BAFI-3210 file (N, C-alpha, C; in Angstrom, 3 decimals, decimal comma, padded with zeros to 6 digits):
// residues 97
n [1|2|3|4|5|6|7|8|9|10|11|12|13|14|15|16|17|18|19|20|21|22|23|24|25|26|27|28|29|30|31|32|33|34|35|36|37|38|39|40|41|42|43|44|45|46|47|48|49|50|51|52|53|54|55|56|57|58|59|60|61|62|63|64|65|66|67|68|69|70|71|72|73|74|75|76|77|78|79|80|81|82|83|84|85|86|87|88|89|90|91|92|93|94|95|96|97]
n.u [139,824|141,047|141,564|141,232|142,561|140,528|141,413|140,002|137,064|136,699|135,852|133,093|132,518|132,765|130,729|129,361|130,978|130,478|132,034|132,225|130,176|130,191|127,224|126,283|126,957|126,588|126,536|126,366|125,720|127,466|129,527|131,129|129,160|128,670|127,044|126,529|126,804|126,533|126,859|125,716|126,366|124,495|122,373|121,520|122,829|122,501|124,329|124,980|127,268|130,430|132,257|134,361|134,892|134,254|131,640|128,284|127,627|125,604|122,614|120,624|118,657|117,785|118,222|117,042|117,362|115,384|113,602|114,549|116,842|115,572|114,411|116,490|117,569|115,952|115,304|117,916|118,139|115,673|116,771|119,022|117,813|116,006|117,998|119,806|118,156|116,982|119,511|120,937|121,647|118,963|117,997|117,363|115,177|112,721|112,260|109,673|108,801]
n.v [080,473|082,962|084,582|087,569|089,619|091,983|094,633|095,136|096,472|098,973|100,222|101,346|104,594|105,446|107,695|110,355|112,935|115,233|117,646|116,688|119,093|120,910|121,415|121,269|121,483|119,183|118,421|115,862|113,525|111,761|112,915|114,921|115,773|115,717|117,268|116,763|117,836|116,701|115,999|113,274|111,999|114,571|114,265|115,176|114,638|114,100|113,591|112,249|112,198|111,311|113,311|113,204|111,283|107,533|105,377|105,326|106,715|108,169|107,801|110,896|112,255|111,961|113,626|116,118|118,592|119,120|120,327|122,459|125,191|126,546|124,214|122,178|123,894|123,893|121,273|120,639|122,160|121,007|119,151|118,769|120,348|118,611|116,387|117,102|117,831|114,742|113,436|111,874|110,739|111,754|110,340|107,809|105,762|105,827|103,323|101,696|100,367]
n.w [-032,860|-031,701|-028,770|-027,262|-025,174|-023,012|-021,428|-017,708|-016,304|-015,514|-011,362|-010,780|-010,104|-006,275|-003,619|-003,940|-001,861|000,532|002,533|005,897|008,212|011,224|013,290|015,351|019,235|022,393|025,674|027,549|030,798|030,061|028,798|025,868|022,775|019,421|016,538|013,304|009,879|006,734|003,103|001,190|-001,722|-002,952|-001,039|001,899|005,257|008,986|011,793|014,627|016,930|019,406|020,444|022,831|024,183|024,439|021,846|020,209|016,679|015,554|012,401|012,285|010,591|007,375|004,072|004,450|002,608|001,147|002,427|003,374|005,282|007,528|008,234|009,024|011,145|013,011|013,326|014,278|017,042|018,324|018,868|020,276|022,978|023,033|024,202|025,221|028,084|028,500|029,037|027,119|023,648|021,977|020,136|020,912|022,167|024,194|027,123|027,357|029,344]
ca.u [139,279|142,212|140,940|141,868|142,757|140,043|141,386|139,334|136,319|136,982|134,915|131,793|132,887|131,809|129,286|129,867|130,853|131,015|132,229|131,541|129,929|129,582|126,326|125,939|127,305|126,139|127,429|125,654|127,090|128,315|130,494|130,676|128,547|128,510|125,740|127,717|125,717|127,639|125,691|126,138|125,298|123,609|121,644|122,173|122,750|122,558|124,421|125,447|128,475|130,819|133,624|135,596|134,343|133,674|130,174|128,304|127,365|123,750|122,374|119,264|117,586|118,479|116,867|116,554|117,457|114,191|112,294|115,272|117,750|114,545|113,930|117,362|118,032|114,514|115,711|119,176|117,949|114,851|117,885|119,879|117,155|115,774|119,367|120,468|116,814|116,945|120,933|121,275|121,367|117,409|117,776|117,272|113,948|112,394|111,681|108,330|108,418]
ca.v [081,590|083,742|084,705|088,939|090,421|092,964|095,527|094,977|097,730|100,395|099,987|101,501|105,537|105,923|107,767|112,091|112,897|116,273|117,445|117,320|120,692|120,880|122,343|121,803|120,346|119,675|117,798|115,212|113,054|110,758|113,755|115,912|115,008|116,594|116,893|117,083|117,583|116,005|115,662|111,865|111,924|115,315|114,378|115,870|113,798|114,564|112,515|112,406|111,603|111,104|113,867|112,930|109,657|106,161|105,831|105,112|107,561|107,519|109,197|111,364|112,652|112,497|114,297|117,446|119,365|119,262|121,221|123,715|125,265|126,403|122,842|121,702|124,769|123,266|119,678|121,365|122,638|120,201|117,237|119,350|121,109|117,181|115,254|117,905|117,146|113,387|113,275|110,802|111,273|112,025|109,081|106,516|105,083|105,420|102,302|101,376|099,511]
ca.w [-033,141|-030,678|-027,306|-027,225|-024,184|-023,139|-019,993|-016,900|-016,570|-014,277|-010,761|-010,708|-008,910|-005,476|-003,939|-003,867|-000,165|001,186|003,369|007,407|009,105|012,482|013,284|017,072|020,193|023,407|026,798|028,605|031,484|029,217|027,088|024,583|021,168|017,948|015,219|012,082|008,635|005,580|002,036|000,167|-003,155|-002,890|-000,005|003,393|006,674|010,373|012,071|016,476|017,449|020,499|020,408|023,664|024,570|023,221|021,722|018,845|016,299|015,073|011,858|012,876|009,760|005,932|002,913|005,080|001,610|000,593|003,874|003,780|006,090|008,625|008,765|009,770|012,150|013,986|013,924|015,315|018,098|019,565|019,575|021,223|023,918|024,339|024,825|026,684|029,554|028,557|029,945|026,374|022,559|022,231|018,897|021,742|022,155|025,391|027,493|027,524|030,830]
c.u [140,362|141,095|141,499|141,534|141,680|140,588|139,845|138,824|136,410|135,422|134,253|132,741|132,054|130,917|130,262|129,638|131,247|131,805|131,604|131,391|129,411|128,563|126,042|126,907|126,439|126,800|126,088|126,443|128,117|129,346|130,072|130,284|128,763|127,306|126,957|126,631|126,805|126,283|127,130|125,180|124,386|122,236|122,367|121,378|123,160|123,001|124,890|126,497|129,286|132,137|135,007|135,943|134,089|132,151|129,759|128,052|125,590|123,695|121,128|118,171|118,537|117,455|116,358|116,609|116,700|113,239|113,488|115,832|116,886|114,086|115,260|117,990|117,073|114,737|116,343|119,009|116,697|115,915|118,410|119,185|116,675|116,749|119,530|119,530|117,132|118,887|121,082|120,617|119,504|116,965|117,408|115,834|113,464|112,111|110,623|107,548|107,654]
c.v [082,479|084,338|086,693|089,590|091,814|093,667|095,396|096,535|098,446|100,123|101,701|103,162|105,521|106,780|109,394|112,605|114,006|115,933|117,851|118,853|120,436|121,641|122,286|120,956|120,495|118,369|117,089|114,289|111,776|111,274|114,585|115,478|116,137|116,178|117,534|116,881|116,963|116,067|114,383|111,631|112,960|114,944|114,356|115,152|114,285|113,455|112,902|112,134|111,962|111,915|113,836|112,198|108,500|106,343|105,287|106,612|107,426|108,281|109,509|111,368|112,757|112,795|115,650|118,437|120,318|119,938|122,386|124,388|126,074|125,084|122,140|122,664|124,109|121,979|119,662|121,190|121,634|119,396|117,616|119,833|118,986|116,491|115,909|117,461|115,806|113,119|111,727|111,489|110,959|111,089|108,332|106,723|105,009|103,914|102,904|100,998|100,536]
c.w [-031,220|-030,122|-027,650|-025,818|-024,242|-021,211|-018,869|-016,827|-015,212|-012,787|-011,277|-009,672|-007,682|-005,045|-003,145|-002,387|000,227|002,029|005,161|007,735|010,493|012,985|015,066|018,292|021,374|024,186|027,687|029,948|030,752|028,711|026,543|023,195|020,571|017,170|014,310|010,755|007,352|004,189|001,593|-000,868|-003,587|-001,578|001,473|005,081|007,756|011,174|013,547|016,433|018,225|019,941|021,538|024,397|023,759|023,288|020,853|018,158|015,363|014,024|012,187|011,618|008,021|004,862|003,397|003,785|001,253|001,259|003,854|004,622|007,458|008,701|009,661|010,564|013,168|014,533|014,755|016,897|018,393|019,729|020,451|022,819|024,570|024,580|025,410|028,221|030,002|030,038|028,639|025,152|022,790|020,912|019,879|022,542|023,701|026,026|027,880|028,503|031,667]
res [m|p|l|t|h|q|p|p|t|p|p|a|s|g|p|r|v|g|q|r|v|e|l|a|r|y|r|i|t|a|g|t|r|i|l|q|g|q|r|v|d|g|v|v|r|v|t|d|c|p|s|d|h|a|g|r|c|y|l|i|e|r|g|l|e|q|d|g|y|a|a|l|t|a|l|v|a|d|y|v|q|e|s|q|q|r|d|e|p|a|i|h|v|p|d|l|d]
***
């Protein structure tokens, strides 16, 4: 029985990733940070990334499209205020000591 050549199966397409949108900027002692929104496979993700210094990016929230625009704007306002008061990204968990 002869072997037949079959073309390779094309890889599944990757995630659908939308453009990043700046939602807010805030300044702390370490430097300026940016909150960004982006759709990944239809799900809104909010990240906090440094803009002018070395540091980590943090995933703040995902799935806000279900709660609407008011929830997004409230999250951004509260997060920025808390971050500036603490002088660090609000995603950091305070020491419990």
